[in-house]
N, C-alpha and C positions, 0 to 999 in steps of 0.2 A: 331469357328463353321462354317462349310461349308454352302454354299447357299443351300436351299432346292432343291431336285431333282424334275424336272418338270415331272408331270404324263405322258405327251405326249411322253417323251423320255425314260420311264422306260424299255421298252422291248429292247432298243438299248444299255443298259448298259452292260459292261462286267461282268463276274461272280464276280470278286473282287470288282468292283465298286458297284455292288448291295449289296454284303455282307458288305462292309464298310459303305455304306449309311444306311443300316439297323442297324448296330452296333452303328452308330452315332445318331440314332433317326431321320434321315432325311426322311425315308420312312418306311412304314409298310410292313410286309411280305404279308399281304392280298393284298395290292396294286400291289406288284410284281407278285403274283400268278394271279391276275385278268388281268394284262397286258399280261401275257403269254397265258392265256386262250382265251383272245380276239384274239390274233394272230392265235392260233390253230383253233378257230371257223371260222375265216375269210378265212384261206388259206389251211388247211390240206386236204380238198377235192381235191385240185390240187396236193399237194406234196405227200400225202399218207405216212407220216412219223410215224404216231401213230398207235399202235396196241391196247393198253388199256389206257384209260384216267381216272384216279381216281380223278375226279373233286371235289367231296364232301370231300374226305379224304385230299386232298391238301388244301382246304379252311379251314378245321378244324385244320390241322397242322399249317397253317399260323396264325389262331386266337390264338392258344396256344403259338406260338412264340411271337406274339405281346403282349400277356398277360404277359409272362415271362419277356420280355424286359421292359414293363411298371413297373413291380414289382422290377426292379433293378437287375435281374439275368444277370450275365455276359454272353454274347452270345458266341457261338462257332465261329470258323473262317469262317464257311460257313452258319451261322444261317440266316434263312429267305430266302434262295436262292432256287427258284424252279428248279428242274432238272427232266429229264426223262432218262431212260437207255435202252440199247439194250436188247431185250427180251430173254436173256439167263443168266441173273443174278437172281438167285433164291431168292425169298422172301417167307417165310413160309406162306402158306394159300392163296397165290395168283397164278393164272395161269401163267405159263411160257412156251410159245409155241416153243421157239427156232426157230421161223419163219417157222415151219413145220406143216404138216398135222398129222404126227405121234404123236406129243406132243401138239396138239391143246388144249387138256383139262388137261394137266399135272399140278398138284398142288404139289409143293415140300414141304417137311417137314422142310427144313433148310433155313436159310438166308445167302446169300453170305457175307463173312467177309468184303468185300469192301463196301457193302451196310451198314453194321453195323457201319463201321467207318464214313461213310458219315452221317448217322443218328446221331451219337454221336457229330459230328461237327455242327449239327443243320440244315443240308440241308433238303429241302422239296421234297419228291419223288412224282411226279405227275403221274407216270405210266410207260408203256413200249413202245418200239419203234420197227418199222419195221426193218428187217434185211434179208440178204441172208439166204436161208434155211440152217439150221445147220451151219451157218457162212462159207459156202463153195463156195462163188464166189466173185470176186473183183469188180463187176459192180453195184449191187443194184437190180438185177432182183429177183423176187419172184413169183413163180407160184401159191402159196396158198393164200397169202395176198395181191397180186398185187404189181407191181413194184413201187419202190420209185422214185420220180421225182426230178430232180435238180431244186432248186428254182430260179437259174439264167436263166434257159431255160428248160421248162418242158419236152422237147423231148430228153434230154440228161441224161447221167448216173450221179448218185450221187457218184459213187464209192461204194465198198462194202468191207467187208460184213456188216459193221456198217452204213448202208445206212440211216436209220432214224435218227441216232445220228448226222451225218454230215449235213443232210438236215435240221433237226430241229434246230440245233444251228445256221446255216446260216439264216434260215427263222425267227429267233427270237421267236421260240416257247418256249424256255427255255434257261437257261444261261450256262448249262453244261450237258454233257451226258457221261456215260461210253460206251466205245467201247471195242472191243477185237482185237488183232493183231497177226495173225499167219503167214501172208505173206504180210501184208500191210493194214489190215482191219481197222486200225485207221487212218493211214497216207493217204490212198487213198481217203476216204470220205472227209478228211480235205482238200486235194488239189483240188479235183473236186468241192467241195462246197465253197471253199474260207474261211476256218476257220483254227484253229490251232489244231493239233493232236499230242500227245506224246505217243510213245512206249517206256516205260522204259527198263532198263536192264532186261534181262531174270531173273525171280525170285524176282525182286525188290518189286512186289505187290502180295499179296496172291491171289491164284486162287481157294480157297475153296468156294464151292457153286456156281461155274461157269461151264456152259456146256463146256466140253472139245472138241477140234477139233484135236489137235496134242499135245501130252504130252511134246514133246521136243521143241515146238515152240510157244505155246500160251503165250500171254501177256495181262495184264489188264492195261488200261490207259484211259485218258480223251480226249474228243473232246470239245473244248472251243473256246473263241474268241481271247485270247492273251496268250503270253508266261507267263505272270504273273499269269493268271488264272491257267495255267498248273502247275506252281510251287506250288501254294497254294493247288491245288487239290492233287498233288502228296505227299505233306507233310502230308496231312490227311490220305491218303490211303496206303502209303508205310510202310514197316517194317515187321519183322518176325511175322508169325502166326502159333501157334501150330497146328492148324487144317490143315495147308498146310506144311508138312515137307520139301518140296522143296523150300519154301520161304527163302530168304537170311536173314542172321543175321547181315548184315551190318547196322551200325547206320544210322539214317535218318537225314540229315543236314537241316539247314534252307535254303531252296531253294530260297525263296524270297530275303533273304539277299544278295544272289549272283548277283541280278539284279541291278547292279550299272550303267550300260550303258558304263562302261569303258572296252573296248576290245583292248586297245593298246598293240601291240605285240602278240595278239592271232594269232596262226599259223593255217591256213586253207588249207587243201590239196584238190585240185580239181582233181578227178581221171578220166583221159581221157579214161581209159580202161572200156569198157562195158556200162557205164551209159549213154553215149551219142550216142550209136549205133542207127541210124535211127531217131534221135531226130528231131522234127519239128522246123522250124526256129523261130516261136514266142516263143517257150519254151526256146531255147538257148539264144535268145535276152533278155528275162526276167531274165534268170539265170545270164548272164553277167552283167546286170544292178544291180542285187542284190549283186554280188561280188564287184561292184564299191561302193555301199553303205557301205559295211563292210570295204572295204579299207579306205574309207573316215573317218571311226571311228577309224582307226589305226590298223586294222587286216592286216596280211601278207598272201597273197593268192598265192599259188604255184601250178603249174600243175605237176601231177605225173602219174605214171602207176601202176597198181596192177594186174599182170598176174594171180594171184590166183582166180580171180572172176569167170571165167567160171566154174571152179570146184565147187565153192561155190553154184552157181545157180543150177547146176545139182543135188548136194546132197540135197539141200533144197526141191526140188520136190519129191525126193524119200521118205524122212522122212514124209512129210505131207500126201502123198498118202497112205503109208503103215499104219501109225498110225490112220488116218481117217478111213481106211477100217476096222481096228481092233476094233475101238470104235463102229462102226455101224454093226458089223458082225451079231448079233442076229436080229436086225431090218431088215437087208438086206435079211435074210432068211425068216422072218415072214411077212414083209410088203414091199416087193420089189416094188409093184405098187404105193406106197404112196410117193415115191420120185419123184421130177422133173426129166425129162429125162437126162439133163446134169449132175445132181448130181449122179444118179445111175451109169451113164457111168464112172464118175470120180472115184467112189468107187470101181466098178468092176475092174477098171484098177489097183487099189492098190493090189488086190488079185493076180495079175499076176506078180508082182515084186518079184524076188527071194529073199529069206531071207538073203543070204549073201550080196546082194546089200545094204539092210537096215542096216545090222551090219557094213558094210564098211562105210556107210554114217555117222553113229553115231561115229564110232571110229576115223574118220578123222576130226571130228568137232573141237576138241582142237588144233590139229596141224594146221588146216587151219586158225583158229582164230589167232594163233601166227604168221602165215605167213602174214595174212592181216595186223595185227598190225605192223609187221616189214616193210611192203611195204607202208602202207598208214597212219600210226599213229605214227611211230617212228620219232621224230623230228617235229610232228604236233599235234595240239590239237583236230582238228575236220576234218571230211571229208564232203565236200559239193557236192550235186548232184541235178538235177531236181528230184522231186518226181515222176512225170509222164513224159515220154519222148515225148509224143504226145499231141496234143490238146485234150480236153475232147471229148470222143466218144459219139455217140448217143446211146440210148437204142436199136434202131433197128439194128444198125450195130454191136452190141455185143450180140445179142440175139441168143445163140447157140441152144436153143430148136427149134426156128423157122427156123434156117438155120445153119447147122453144119459148113458151109464154113466160118462162123464168128469166128471159134475157135482161129485162130492165133491172131486176133485183141483182142479177149476176154482175152487171156493169156498175151498179151503184156502189159495190164494195170498194172500188178503187177511186171513187170520185174525189176524195180529199187528198190522196197521195199523188195522183198523176201530175198535177201542176208543178210540183217541185222537181220532177224529172225534166220537164221541158225547160224550166228555169235553171236547172243544174245546181240547186242550192243544197247545202248540208242539212240533213233533217233526221231527227231521231223520234222513235216512238217508245214510250215507257208506260208501264201499267199505272192506271190512276183510279181503279175501282172495279166493281163487279155489278152486273145488272140484277134484276129481280129473279133471274133464273140461275144465278151463280156463274155467269160467263164474263170474261174479262172485258174491260173498257180501256182504251189507250189514249194517251195525251201525245200530240205531235208538236215538236218544237223545231223551227227552221231559222237559219241565220244567213248572213252574207256569205259569198263565196270564200271558201277556205277558213271560215270561222268555226270550225269543228270544236275548238277548245271552248268557245263561249257556249255553244249548244250543249256540250258535255258538262260544263260547269253548272248550268241551270238544271239539267237532268239529275246530276249527282246531288245537288242541294235539295231537290224535291225528294229524292230517295232517302236522304238522311232523316227526313221527318215523316216518312210513310213506310209501310211494310208491304204494299201491294206486290212488289217484286219478289218478296220472300214467300209468298203463298205457294203451296204445292198442291197440284191436283190429286185427289184421292182415287187413283186408279184401282 
């Protein structure tokens, strides 16, 4: 029997630590929920991560979990763990705003499959989180619900569009959160807020009951504290779903079993093409230090080039713009004034892209994936890059509604993440250091399709030898 968990440290547990402590009878679900609620009450006025807090429902769910545990019921793998989720995962009977004015009062009639799977594993849903409007920006700005603020320094970006998910996990408001990733919207909040974020292989997790942004690039995944958390979360949520015919039929492995710490002989490609263009020196220094950690564990790190990447980046932008414009066509006709200025401008731009460009972007996706695999993954297991090329930008210098001159800095935030959405590859961002202002830096690792276990194995090995993921912002 492990030593009882100290109540003072409950909010700092990782998701798996909290779940395992509950399963072992070392802590009650009610205590976990109350630890999270205390953090929210103390700090969310600064961070602005929460849209809807279901306090009473969470406490009732915790009481039911504790009663079931006391009665000898075998708990699920996430039983007793408080979570909150990006406000675009539908739960029947609950408002889902999608971070927008248009859907401020929308009450869906369906529940997202991914929420049903978390419920079945015993997770406790405490409510919904702030996000970029309709998941359409990489920074965390929101004109309708207020900007989300980075818990490491409140004047800085959280990353988007899963802004509340990244900020809330970092601030210890809950142990895990769903994000979505169409151009980096899981990995960007992960790196800017100093947590772990996993974008699985395209179609690995069902998208049924989730607000769409781009049919061809949307992904469902977690923001958590550790690679082990991500492994357990993915094991619960992955797998084919009849309600989402695009979801993959690949079997779901035991991801946690892959986390052995042994990466001897693992071949990592560092792609000098594209990913380091204009990179800030603190970022490159932290990246090189991270490679040294992986080498010390036995990984083989090799510098390569991938000339295909500029084409990948160009086609990524075309697909997301056109598909986003199509999804919003009726609302853009009926409620054009209800969008933030930058979002309506982005959507209008999608209508100006010729149809044959969109078809070309789709038709080139398979061939370019094969080219990238040939250039960057043939003979290698993973590709490593910085998640963000620059230091974390401020909210002011990426506010394009206030100053359109900020556009280039705004778009640069997602430069390193977008290619992996077009390619559909599993990709994780983990903390690997801090810059000279005390803001986080992230390491991005990508693998072959459905090689999440290998990606998680490397991320976990890195976290065994570092403590960046254990650092807590001093709110």
